[in-house]
N, C-alpha and C positions, 0 to 999 in steps of 0.2 A: 788617470791614476788616482786612487783614493788616498786620503791622508794616512790611513792605516798601512797601506802598501808602501807608500813613500817612507814612512817611519821604519818599516821592516828593512827596506834597502839601506837606510842609514845605519841601522843596527848591524846589518850584514857587513857593511864596510868597516865599521868600528871593530867588530869581532875578528875579521879575517885579514885585514890589510893594515899593517903597522904604519905604512907611509901615508895613510889617509886620516886626516883629522876632521871631525865633525865640528863645524863652527857654530851653526844653528840649523834650524829646520830646512832652510833653503840654501845653505852654504857649506862647502867643504874645502879643505886644502889637500891637494895632491902633491906630494913631494915639496911642500912649502908654498905652492902656488894656489892662490885663492880662486875658487870657482863658484859662481852663483848658479844654483840648480834650477832648471825649469822642469816641472814634473813630467812633461811629455818626453823629455830627453833622458830621464834618469835611468831607464832600463838600458839604453844604448851606452851610457857612460859605464854602467855596471858591466855590460858585456865587454867593453873595451878594456876595463881594468882586469877582468878575469882572463881575457885572451893575452894580456901582456904581463901578467904577474910574474911569470918565470924570467922575464928580462929585467934584471936588477937595475939597469941604467936607462930604462925607457923614460922619455921625457913627458912632461905634462902636455906639451904641444902634441906629441904623437898620440897620447891617449884621447885628446879632444878631436884630433883629425880622424882617428879610427872610429870614434863614436859617431861622427858625422857620416863617414863612409858606410858604416853599418846601417845607418838610417836611410841613406839615399841609393844604395846599390840595388841591382836587380837580384831576384831570388836565386837564379842559377849561380851567379858569382858568389852570393852569400853562402849558399849550400856548399860550394867548393871550398870556400874559406874555412868553414866550420868542420870540414871533413878531416882535417889534420889537427890533432890535439895540441902539439907543441910546435909553434911557429918561430922562425928566426926573425930578427929585426928586418932583414931584407924582404922577407915574405910579407910582413906587415906593411912596409913602405910601398911595395909593389901593389898590394891591395888598395891602399889609400890612393895611389896614383891611378889605378884602374877605375876607381869610383869617380875620380875627378875628370879623367880624360881616357875613356876606353879606346884601346887600339890593339892591334894584333901582336905587335912586338912585345909590349908590356905584358899582355896576357900570356904569351908563350914563356916569357921569363918567370912569371908568376906560377905557371903550371910546373915548370922545371924545379923551382924552389919547393913547391909543395911535394913533388915526387921525391926530392932529396930528403925532405923531412919525414916522410912516411916510412 
């Protein structure tokens, strides 16, 4: 990621998310929690923030876990996750769990939650 694109992400955060504070070029605070940004992860953090913005009580930990899940999951599961615009906290938690430990039971619950949200 170029420095210019990195800076655009930071400007996007500052402009659109009141609970994100830009500390410096490599650091942000999300809901008061300090996070040191690695350029290779910044777009995953941005996706996680965008996907959870409608959840007023989403924790800093959930945002970080979601960003890691978005980075590591397979493309089919990722496509399924993005197919529903507004997701519940439970849907996000199930997605994170599936990224960590894929299994049929959790995937079935995840699919049910997505269908209920759609």
